[in-house]
DSSP file (Angstrom, degrees, kcal/mol; ACC not computed):
  #  RESIDUE AA STRUCTURE BP1 BP2  ACC     N-H-->O    O-->H-N    N-H-->O    O-->H-N    TCO  KAPPA ALPHA  PHI   PSI    X-CA   Y-CA   Z-CA
    1    1 A M              0   0    0      0, 0.0     5,-0.0     0, 0.0     0, 0.0   0.000 360.0 360.0 360.0 143.3    7.6   13.0   10.1
    2    2 A N     >  -     0   0    0      1,-0.1     4,-2.7    31,-0.1     5,-0.2  -0.319 360.0-131.2 -55.5 132.6    9.4    9.8    9.3
    3    3 A P  H  > S+     0   0    0      0, 0.0     4,-2.1     0, 0.0     5,-0.1   0.833 106.5  51.5 -61.4 -32.6    9.9    9.6    5.5
    4    4 A I  H  > S+     0   0    0     54,-0.4     4,-2.2     2,-0.2     5,-0.2   0.932 111.9  46.0 -69.7 -44.3    8.5    6.0    5.3
    5    5 A R  H  > S+     0   0    0     28,-0.3     4,-2.9     1,-0.2     5,-0.2   0.912 111.4  52.9 -62.3 -41.9    5.4    7.0    7.2
    6    6 A K  H  X S+     0   0    0     -4,-2.7     4,-2.0     1,-0.2    -1,-0.2   0.911 109.8  48.1 -60.2 -43.0    5.0   10.1    5.0
    7    7 A A  H  X S+     0   0    0     -4,-2.1     4,-1.1     2,-0.2    -1,-0.2   0.886 113.1  48.4 -65.6 -38.6    5.2    7.9    1.9
    8    8 A R  H  <>S+     0   0    0     -4,-2.2     5,-1.5     1,-0.2     3,-0.4   0.912 110.7  49.8 -68.1 -42.3    2.7    5.5    3.3
    9    9 A M  H ><5S+     0   0    0     -4,-2.9     3,-1.2     1,-0.2    -1,-0.2   0.863 104.4  59.3 -64.8 -35.2    0.3    8.3    4.3
   10   10 A K  H 3<5S+     0   0    0     -4,-2.0    -1,-0.2     1,-0.3    -2,-0.2   0.843 107.2  46.7 -60.9 -33.4    0.6    9.8    0.8
   11   11 A K  T 3<5S-     0   0    0     -4,-1.1    -1,-0.3    -3,-0.4    -2,-0.2   0.470 111.5-126.8 -85.7  -2.5   -0.8    6.4   -0.5
   12   12 A K  T < 5 +     0   0    0     -3,-1.2     2,-0.3    -4,-0.3    -3,-0.2   0.936  61.5 139.7  56.2  50.6   -3.5    6.5    2.1
   13   13 A M      < -     0   0    0     -5,-1.5    -1,-0.2     4,-0.0     2,-0.1  -0.879  52.3-123.1-123.0 153.4   -2.6    3.1    3.4
   14   14 A T     >  -     0   0    0     -2,-0.3     4,-2.3     1,-0.1     5,-0.2  -0.444  35.6-106.8 -81.6 167.1   -2.4    1.5    6.8
   15   15 A Q  H  > S+     0   0    0      1,-0.2     4,-2.7     2,-0.2     5,-0.2   0.909 122.5  52.9 -60.6 -40.7    0.8   -0.1    7.9
   16   16 A E  H  > S+     0   0    0      2,-0.2     4,-2.2     1,-0.2    -1,-0.2   0.907 109.3  47.5 -62.9 -43.1   -0.8   -3.5    7.5
   17   17 A E  H  > S+     0   0    0      2,-0.2     4,-2.2     1,-0.2    -1,-0.2   0.912 113.5  48.0 -64.4 -43.0   -1.9   -2.7    3.9
   18   18 A A  H  X S+     0   0    0     -4,-2.3     4,-2.3     2,-0.2     5,-0.2   0.929 110.8  51.2 -64.3 -44.8    1.6   -1.4    3.0
   19   19 A A  H  X>S+     0   0    0     -4,-2.7     5,-2.3     1,-0.2     4,-2.1   0.920 110.8  48.1 -58.3 -45.3    3.3   -4.5    4.5
   20   20 A K  H  <5S+     0   0    0     -4,-2.2    -1,-0.2     1,-0.2    -2,-0.2   0.907 112.1  49.2 -63.0 -42.5    1.1   -6.8    2.5
   21   21 A S  H  <5S+     0   0    0     -4,-2.2    -1,-0.2     1,-0.2    -2,-0.2   0.850 114.3  45.3 -66.1 -34.7    1.7   -5.0   -0.7
   22   22 A I  H  <5S-     0   0    0     -4,-2.3    -1,-0.2    -5,-0.2    -2,-0.2   0.781 114.7-117.1 -79.4 -28.7    5.4   -5.0   -0.2
   23   23 A G  T  <5S+     0   0    0     -4,-2.1     2,-0.3     1,-0.4    -3,-0.2   0.750  74.5 110.7  96.4  28.2    5.5   -8.6    0.8
   24   24 A I  S   <S-     0   0    0     -5,-2.3    -1,-0.4    -6,-0.2    -2,-0.1  -0.848  73.6 -86.5-126.0 166.8    6.7   -8.4    4.4
   25   25 A S     >  -     0   0    0     -2,-0.3     4,-2.5     1,-0.1     5,-0.2  -0.342  30.8-122.8 -71.5 153.7    4.9   -9.0    7.7
   26   26 A Y  H  > S+     0   0    0      1,-0.2     4,-2.9     2,-0.2     5,-0.2   0.907 113.1  55.0 -59.1 -42.6    3.0   -6.3    9.4
   27   27 A S  H  > S+     0   0    0      1,-0.2     4,-2.1     2,-0.2    -1,-0.2   0.921 109.8  45.0 -59.7 -46.2    5.2   -6.6   12.5
   28   28 A M  H  > S+     0   0    0      2,-0.2     4,-2.4     1,-0.2    -1,-0.2   0.928 113.4  50.6 -64.3 -44.7    8.4   -6.2   10.5
   29   29 A Y  H  X S+     0   0    0     -4,-2.5     4,-2.9     1,-0.2     5,-0.2   0.938 110.1  49.3 -58.8 -47.9    6.9   -3.2    8.6
   30   30 A A  H  X S+     0   0    0     -4,-2.9     4,-2.3     1,-0.2     6,-0.2   0.898 111.2  49.5 -60.5 -41.7    5.8   -1.5   11.8
   31   31 A K  H  <>S+     0   0    0     -4,-2.1     5,-2.3    -5,-0.2     6,-1.1   0.896 112.8  47.2 -66.0 -39.8    9.2   -1.9   13.4
   32   32 A I  H ><5S+     0   0    0     -4,-2.4     3,-1.1     4,-0.2    -2,-0.2   0.948 114.0  46.8 -65.3 -48.5   11.0   -0.5   10.4
   33   33 A E  H 3<5S+     0   0    0     -4,-2.9   -28,-0.3     1,-0.3    -2,-0.2   0.872 113.7  48.4 -62.3 -37.1    8.7    2.5   10.1
   34   34 A N  T 3<5S-     0   0    0     -4,-2.3    -1,-0.3    -5,-0.2    -2,-0.2   0.499 114.6-115.8 -83.7  -3.1    8.9    3.2   13.8
   35   35 A G  T < 5S+     0   0    0     -3,-1.1    -3,-0.2    -4,-0.5    -4,-0.1   0.639  83.9 117.2  81.5  14.2   12.7    3.0   13.7
   36   36 A N  S   <S+     0   0    0     -5,-2.3     2,-0.3    -6,-0.2    -4,-0.2   0.484  77.8  27.7 -92.1  -3.4   12.9   -0.1   16.0
   37   37 A R  S    S-     0   0    0     -6,-1.1    -2,-0.2    -5,-0.1    -1,-0.2  -0.988  74.8-126.8-155.0 144.9   14.5   -2.3   13.4
   38   38 A G        -     0   0    0     -2,-0.3     2,-0.4    -3,-0.1    -6,-0.1  -0.405  26.5-126.9 -84.1 169.9   16.7   -1.9   10.4
   39   39 A A        -     0   0    0     -2,-0.1    -1,-0.0    -7,-0.1   -10,-0.0  -0.908  18.3-113.8-119.1 147.8   15.8   -3.3    7.0
   40   40 A S     >  -     0   0    0     -2,-0.4     4,-2.8     1,-0.1     5,-0.2  -0.295  35.2-106.7 -69.0 164.1   17.8   -5.5    4.7
   41   41 A Q  H  > S+     0   0    0      1,-0.2     4,-2.3     2,-0.2     5,-0.2   0.894 122.6  53.2 -59.8 -38.9   19.0   -4.1    1.4
   42   42 A K  H  > S+     0   0    0      2,-0.2     4,-2.3     1,-0.2    -1,-0.2   0.920 110.9  45.5 -62.2 -44.6   16.4   -6.2   -0.4
   43   43 A T  H  > S+     0   0    0      2,-0.2     4,-2.6     1,-0.2     5,-0.2   0.896 110.9  53.0 -67.7 -40.4   13.6   -4.9    1.9
   44   44 A M  H  X S+     0   0    0     -4,-2.8     4,-2.6     1,-0.2    -1,-0.2   0.926 110.9  47.6 -59.3 -43.7   14.8   -1.3    1.5
   45   45 A K  H  X S+     0   0    0     -4,-2.3     4,-2.7     2,-0.2    -2,-0.2   0.912 111.7  49.7 -63.9 -43.8   14.7   -1.7   -2.3
   46   46 A R  H  X S+     0   0    0     -4,-2.3     4,-2.3     2,-0.2    -1,-0.2   0.907 113.3  46.5 -62.5 -41.8   11.2   -3.3   -2.2
   47   47 A M  H  X S+     0   0    0     -4,-2.6     4,-2.6     2,-0.2     6,-0.2   0.921 112.6  49.5 -67.2 -43.4    9.9   -0.5   -0.1
   48   48 A A  H  X>S+     0   0    0     -4,-2.6     5,-2.2    -5,-0.2     4,-1.1   0.921 112.5  47.5 -62.1 -43.9   11.5    2.2   -2.2
   49   49 A D  H  <5S+     0   0    0     -4,-2.7     3,-0.4     2,-0.2    -1,-0.2   0.921 112.5  49.6 -62.2 -44.1   10.0    0.7   -5.4
   50   50 A F  H  <5S+     0   0    0     -4,-2.3    -2,-0.2     1,-0.2    -1,-0.2   0.915 116.7  40.0 -62.1 -43.9    6.6    0.3   -3.8
   51   51 A F  H  <5S-     0   0    0     -4,-2.6    -1,-0.2    -5,-0.1    -2,-0.2   0.546 108.0-122.1 -85.6  -5.8    6.5    3.9   -2.6
   52   52 A G  T  <5S+     0   0    0     -4,-1.1     2,-0.3    -3,-0.4    -3,-0.2   0.844  73.8 116.2  69.6  33.0    8.2    5.3   -5.8
   53   53 A E      < -     0   0    0     -5,-2.2    -1,-0.3    -6,-0.2     2,-0.2  -0.780  69.7 -99.8-124.5 168.0   11.0    6.9   -3.8
   54   54 A S     >  -     0   0    0     -2,-0.3     4,-1.9     1,-0.1     5,-0.2  -0.555  29.5-119.1 -84.2 157.2   14.7    6.3   -3.6
   55   55 A V  H  >>S+     0   0    0      1,-0.2     4,-2.9     2,-0.2     5,-0.5   0.916 116.6  54.5 -59.1 -42.8   16.3    4.2   -0.9
   56   56 A D  H  >5S+     0   0    0      1,-0.2     4,-2.1     2,-0.2    -1,-0.2   0.914 106.7  49.9 -58.2 -44.5   18.2    7.3    0.2
   57   57 A A  H  45S+     0   0    0      1,-0.2     4,-0.3     2,-0.2    -1,-0.2   0.873 118.4  38.6 -64.4 -37.2   15.0    9.4    0.5
   58   58 A L  H  <5S+     0   0    0     -4,-1.9   -54,-0.4     2,-0.1    -2,-0.2   0.870 132.8  18.5 -81.5 -37.2   13.3    6.7    2.6
   59   59 A F  H  <5S+     0   0    0     -4,-2.9    -3,-0.2    -5,-0.2    -2,-0.2   0.662 129.5  34.6-113.2 -19.4   16.1    5.5    4.8
   60   60 A F  S ><<S+     0   0    0     -4,-2.1     3,-1.3    -5,-0.5    -3,-0.2   0.133  72.5 117.0-127.6  21.4   19.0    8.0    4.8
   61   61 A E  T 3  S+     0   0    0     -4,-0.3    -1,-0.1     1,-0.3    -4,-0.1   0.836  78.7  50.4 -59.1 -35.4   17.3   11.4    4.6
   62   62 A D  T 3  S+     0   0    0     -3,-0.1     2,-0.4     2,-0.1    -1,-0.3   0.477  81.0 111.9 -87.8  -1.2   18.5   12.5    8.0
   63   63 A I    <   -     0   0    0     -3,-1.3     2,-0.5     1,-0.0    -3,-0.1  -0.579  62.3-140.3 -75.6 129.2   22.2   11.7    7.4
   64   64 A V        -     0   0    0     -2,-0.4     2,-0.5     2,-0.0    -2,-0.1  -0.785   9.4-147.2 -93.2 127.4   24.3   14.8    7.2
   65   65 A H              0   0    0     -2,-0.5    -2,-0.0     1,-0.1     0, 0.0  -0.809 360.0 360.0 -95.5 132.4   27.1   14.8    4.6
   66   66 A I              0   0    0     -2,-0.5    -1,-0.1     0, 0.0    -2,-0.0   0.402 360.0 360.0-100.6 360.0   30.2   16.7    5.5
């Protein structure tokens, strides 16, 4: 499961509720969570702070380090 979705589900929130709490549009939030759009550094930080996670955990979990 997508780490952003997992963090949102843990808070028992809809995408719309999470977007409003973070301060971004529902449309933007949905696209970021679904992987159809990237997020700016500012938005990544706001989302990480809101969910109590690191930016790496939410956005770069699947990157393999060699």
